[in-house]
N, C-alpha and C positions, 0 to 999 in steps of 0.2 A: 095368716092362720097359724095358731101354736099347734105344736106336737098333740096337744091334748085334743085338739077339734079336728085333727084329721082322721079321715075315715081309716080304720083299721082292718079293711079288707085288703088282703094281698101283703100284708105287713107282716114282720116278724118280729116279737117283743124284744126290748133290748136286753132282757134275762135269758134269751134263748143260746143256748150253746152254738148255733149256727154263726159263722161269720159275719161280719158288719159290715164289710165295704164290697169290696170289688168281688163278685164269683171268682171261685176258683176254677181255673182252665186245665183240664186233662189233656193227655195226648190223644190224637184222633183213633188210635187202636184201643179206647177204652174198654173195659170188660164188659162182656154181654147182660149182665145184669144191670149195669150202669144205663146200658143202651135201652134194656126195656123199661127203665124206671122214667124215659123220657114222655111226657102224655102226649096221644095223639090230639091234634086239633079237632073241632067238632066239625062235622060236614057243612053245618049252616055258615061257618066263618069264612069258606071259599078261600080265594087265593090271597088274602091279605094275611095270612100265617106263612110266611115263608115260603114264598113261590119258587120252586127250583130253577123256575127258568132265569130268575135275577129280574124279570119284570116288575114293575111295580104294581101292587095291589091295583085291582079294578075300583076305580072310584075314588082312589086316594089324590088328594091334590097334591100339585108341585110343592116341593120342600120351601116352607115358610108361606103358604098360602092358605085359605079357609077353605075347607071342604064345603062345595055347592050343596045346597038344600034340592030337594026334588024328589019326585017318585023314581029315579033310578038307584038310590040308595036303599029303599025299601024299610028305611028307619028314619025316625025324627034326627034331626041334626045333633052331632054329639058337641058337647058342652064339657071342655075341660076342667076338670075340677082345680080349684085353687090351691097350692101348696106353697108352703112358706119356704121350702127348701131352693137354693141357689139354681138359676137358671141354668148353669153349665156342669158338665158332669164328664167323666173320663170314661169314654167308651170301652168296654173291655174288648171289642174287636180291632180296634183302630187304633188305641192307646192315645188319642188327642182328645182335646176338649172342646165340645161342640155346644152351641146354644139352641135350647129346644125350641121349635117353631110353636106359633100361637096359633090355636085353633077357636073359632067361636068367641068363646067367653072372655077372651084375653087374658085367661091364666097362665102361669108357667107350668110348663109340662115337663116333667125330668124322666128320663128315658134310660132304662138299662138294657135294653135290648140291642141286640145286633143289628145293622143296616145291610141292606143288601142293594147295591145300585152302584152308579158310579158319578163322579163330577160333570159328565157331559150332559146329562139331563136335569140335574138339580133336584131328582126325586130319591126317595128312599122309601122302603116298605117296611113297616115297624110292624114286628112279629108280637110282641106284648109288652105293656109297661111295665117297668122295674117293678113298681111298687104294687102290682096286682090291679090297678085300674081298668077299666073298660077300654079296649081298643076303640077307633071311631068306627061310626057306623059306616055302611055301605052296601050295596046291592047283594053283596055275597051273605050277609048275615046279617043278624038282629039280636043275636045273644051275647051273651058275656063269656068268652073263651076262659077255659082255666089257665090259672097263671103259668108263666114258663117255670121251667124247672130251676131248681135255685144252683145247680152246677151245669150251666150251659156249654155245651163243648162245642165251638165252632168249628168248621170245616169238617165236621165229623160225616159219619154215613148217613146218606140223604141230605146233606146241607147244600145249600145253593152255590153252584160255581160263582168266580167272579164274573161280573156282567164284562160283555166285550168293551176293549178301552179302557176299562178299570185296570186290569192287571193281565194283558194278553199273553198268552204263551207262546214261548220261544218258537222261532221258525225253524226249519230243518239246520243242521250244523254244517257248516261250509268246508270242505275238506283243504288241507292247505295247499299252495300253489307249487308247482314243479320248482319254480325259482328259488322259493323259500326252503325246499327240502335237500336242493343243491347247495344252496348255501350253508345251510347247516351243516349238512355232511362234511362239506370243506373245514369249516371252522372246526368240528370235532377232532378232523384229521388231523390238521394243524398243531391244535392243541395237544394232542396225544404223541405227535411225533416231538414238539418240543419237551414234554414232560419225559419221554422216552429218552431223549440226547442227555438231558440234565441227569436223570437217572442215571445213565450209563455212565457219564463223567463222574459222578459221585461214587459209585461202585468201583469205577477202575483207576480212581485216584491215589496215587501213593502216598501215604502218610508222611514218608521222608522228604516228600518235596520233587520228586523225581518224574519225569514224563514220560512212560514207556514208549510211547508212540511218537515221540519227538524226532523231527529229521529235517535235515538242512538240503533235502532235496539230491539229485544224482551231480555228479561233476561234469561241469562244463566238456563238451566235446570239440569246440571249435579252437582253432589257434593252432600253432605250430611251434616247435622248439627252436627252428632256425631264426637266426637274427641277422641283421644288418652288418655287413663285414666291418664297417666304421663304427658301432655301438661297443659298449665296453664289453658286453657279452662276446660280440665276434672279435674282437682284439684278444680277450683272454682266451677263447677256444683256438686261436692259432698260437699263442705263446705259450702257454700253460705246458704242452708236450716236451718244451726244449728247458723247462725249469728243473733244478733239480736240489735234493734235498742232501745234505752233508754232516756226516757227524764224525770228529777228529777227537784222538785224545791217547792218553795212555793209561795204564792199568790203575792210576790213582786220579787223574783230571780227565775232563773230556770238555767239548765246546762243540756246538752246533751251529748251523746257518744255512745259506742257501748258496745257489751258483745258476750258471746257464751255460749252455752247449754253443760253440762256436767251431768255426772251421776245422776239420781233421779231426773231431772228436774230443777238442781240449775244453776244459772246464774252467770257467773264469771265476773268481770269487775274491773275498776280503782277505788279507793276511793274516788277521787276528783269527780267522775261523780255523787255518790250518798249522797256526804257530806251534802247537803242541805236537803235532804229528811230526816236524822237525826234529823234535828231541827225543826221538826212538818210537813214537807213537804211530797209529794207522789210522786211515781215512778209510770211510765208507759211503757210499753215495748211493741214493735210491731215486730212480727215476720217476716220472708222473705215473707211468703204470704199474708202479709199486714193485718191480724189478730191482735187486741192489747188486753191486759189486765193489771191490776195492780200487782203491785209486793210489797214485802218487805224486809228490810235489814235482812240478818241474822248473818252477821258479818262483820267488815272492820278492815284493817289494815293501820292507816297513815305513819307508817315507812316503809312499803314495799309498799305503795300505791296500795293496792289490797282490793277488797270486794267480799261479796258474797250475791245473791238477790233471792229470790224466786217467780216465778211469779204464779200467781192464777190459771192459765191454759197454756199448752204449746201446744195446739192443734195437737199432733202428731208430734211436730218437732222432728227429730233425733239428739242424742246427739253427739259432736264432738270428734274427736280420738285425744289424747295427746301422743305427742313424748319425746325425751330425749334431753334436751338442751346440757347435756355434750358433746354429739356428735355432734355438730355443729362446723363446721370450718369456716374460712374466705373463702369467694367466693362461699359459697352452695347460690344457687337459692331459694328466698323465695318469698311469696305473703302475702300482707297485705289486710285485708278485713274488711270494717266498712262501717260508715256513715258520712264522712266528710262534715260538713257544711249542714246536715240533709238529704245528699244524700243518700239514703240507699242502700246496695248491691254493694257498689264501691269497685271495684277490682284493686289493682295496685302492679306492680312487681319489683324485685329488686335483689340484693344479699347481703350476709352477709359481711359488711363491716370491722367491728372489733368485738372484744369479750372483756369482763370484762371493758366495758368502764363506768367510774362513774360519775353518773348523780344525783344532786340532786333536786327534783321535789318536790314540796310544794303544798299544797291544793290550788287550782286555782279558787275555787268557793268563796273564800273571808273569810273562817274559819280560820284564823290566828291564833286561841289559838291552833291549832293541829299541832303536830312535823313536821319537815322536814323529807322527804324521801330520803333515800340513796340506790341508785340503781346500782348494777356491770351489766349495760345492754349491750344487743346485739345489736350493731349499724347495721343500714340498711339504703340504698339509695331509697329503696321501699318509693313512696311517702305516707307520713303520714301527714293528716293535723287536725287541731280543729274538732273532733267530731269522729275521729278514736279512742281515747283513749278508753280501755276496749277492742278491737277487736282483733281478733287473729292473729298472724304472723306464717304463716305454711311453711313447706318445700315442695318438690316436690312431697312427698308422700300424702299430705294434712293433715298431723299431726301437730298439734300446737307447736311449738318451742319457742315462747314468747308470750307477751301479750303487746301490742302497749301502751306507756304510756308518752312518751315526744317527743320533738321537738326541735332543735335548730334553732333559729332565728338571723337575722341581728340587730333586733332592734323591740321594740314594745311599745305601750303605753297602759294606763290604758282603753283608749275607744275602742280598736281594737286589733286584733290577727293576728297575722302575719301566712302566709302558709309555705309550705314546702320549702326548700331548698336542699333536699336531704341530712339529717342529722335527721333521726328518729332514736327512742331508744324504745326497748322492755324490759319488765320483763322476765327473764331467764324462762321457764315452770316449771323447777324441783322446782325452789323457788316458784312457782305459787301453783303448786300441793300441797306442804307441807303447805302453809298457807290458802289455801282452805280448806284442811282437818282439821285444827285446828279450823278455823272460824265455821265451819258446826258442829264441835264435841264439841266445847267447848265456842264457841262465841267470841274468842279471839285469837290471835296469840301469839306465844313465840318469844321473843327478844333475839338472839343469842349474845354471848360477850366473851372476853377473859380477859376483868377485869383489863383492865388499862384507865389512863386517859393522853391525848395526850398534846405535847405543842404546843399551837397554833402560838406561834412566831417563831418557828423554821423554817429556810431557807435553811437548808443543805440539802445534799442527804439523801433520806428515810424519816422515821416518827420518831419523837423523844418522849420517855416517860417523861412525867413532872417530873422535879428534886426535886418537893415539892408538898406540899399539894394544892389543889385548889377547891373552892366552898365547903370547908368542907370535900373534900374526899382526901385519900391517893393516891399518883401516881401509886401504884399497890394493887389491892385488895388481902386481906389476905386471903389466902386458894382459890384464883382463879385460873383459867387456866393459866396465866402469872407467878403468884408467884410459881404455883406447876411445871413449866417449868424452873424455875432459874431465870426470867427476873427480874430486879431491875429499880430502878428510874433514868434517865439518860440515858439509854440504847437506841440505835437506831435501829430501826427494816428495814432491808434493802430489805427482799424478803419474800414472803407467797407463798408457793407452787412453787418457781421458776419464780415467777412473780415480776420484780423489782417494787417497790413503788416510786409513784411521790410524792404523798402529803397524809396527813391524811383522806381526804374523800376517797381515793381510799382504804385506810386499813377499813374504817367503812364498805363501799359499799360490800366488799369481806367478811367480818365476816357475815355480815347480810345475804348474798346469802347463807351461810352454815345452815345447818340443826344441831340443838343442838345434841351432842354426836360425830360429825364428828372429825376427827383429821385433823391437819394442821402441815407443816413445817415451822419453821421460821429461817430465817438467819438475826441475829443482829450483833452490833459493839459495844464492851465495851472497853475503854481506847484504840482506835485504833485497837483492835483484832477483828477478823471475829469470831462468833460462830453460832452454829445451835441448835435448840431445837424444840420438837415436842409437843404440847400442844393440848388437847380435848376442842373444844367449847362448852361452855353451855349457857343455858337462864336464863334470868333474871325472878327474881319472879313477878316483875311489872315493865311495862314499863316506863320510864322516858322521859322526853322532852329533857334531853341532852344524846346524844351518848356517851358510855364509852367503 
């Protein structure tokens, strides 16, 4: 059927100003005048016009079936008019496309009305055709109801509620459980604490990188200051009170060094420390308790670089204990104590690096007229620096085994002194004991000798006795220790007491370390043959600048 042949009842001309498509939906709370314009269905139409209960109209067949005919409808069967419009349309209430059911004549029915019902029963109640056609006949009415309003308002006042099962209303809302509430509260508290800590850090953080709250904690309270007697600290605690600091000099020159207190209040030190005082200068001694006093020279021996002084007062200072240097072996631990560079009470440690090391130590104060000292020294790697001279070198028992006297340096100038490079030298305490006793008892020390003159130009193995007179002296002193042992001019001395000699300085240092009257064994060579001899060391009547 074309548009020209369709009935015009319930239709709106195309030139009408009313909208041509879907009806306009207005809010549920539209104006009263719009609600008043809604037509009331006739009483004869019955419940087929939007039953508010949501039930299908009486006599309306299920969706998609043909209405039954019979007396219960009160009207002849309804024959749907034929329309040429499509069978699917867009429902203004549901927004989906539905296919119109067929009634009787099999024509297509295009509905624009809203449906009330649900998918559970498959039925729908029709309120009115979209284009004003007659609704299906039923027992409730037989007339033609008026067309629906052009602006149908779904879910407005008086509109049928959704049927049960179609869009059920929600049940009562369940309150959250206690566990959920507690967990939520804890989470909020943790987050708030974290944010507070971060905020505090950002507010209190210093812009210059300092941390005002930084702390290393309290000081440890455990432990004591007492140490084992055999430890370095224990030894130092016993020895330090007996060590003194010495300053000597004149109004124009000065020297400083160290010393240690021996029996009857005497102080032993190096000769080069107090040599300036022998020219009219003075000596000041400072003890470990920082008390000071003046001192005088008792005696000094430039050949051994030893001296003894007597302070005016000792302030109750204890005397030091002397050991035995003949019992020292290489590798023994030793401690050097003194006042390097004026730093009183300095303690350094090391070991005995070597024994019988020949050292030539002259006067370091500028008194060049004095003879050179030849020392058969104890070598140590304990740090010895200028100012340590005259201080004690003690063993692990706190006994003095040497007197610190010299150091080896890589180089020095007249205006400066070099420091320790781990090569320090000490005078053996056995030699120191003998010299100190002689200086205290006689004011001078005896010079040990064997009565020979050495060939300084000899470059071979061992030490050679001069072949002829030198400086007015014969190569071998008549009736001297060497002469009595059978040595002659030109003999080469190879060993003394089993120690192989390297040069003449080593021989002189070894002889001066011996006490007069001691016996030594010499191995020598004559005309290519090795020989041995035993001789007794004797003392010179008067020391001479040239060693013999």
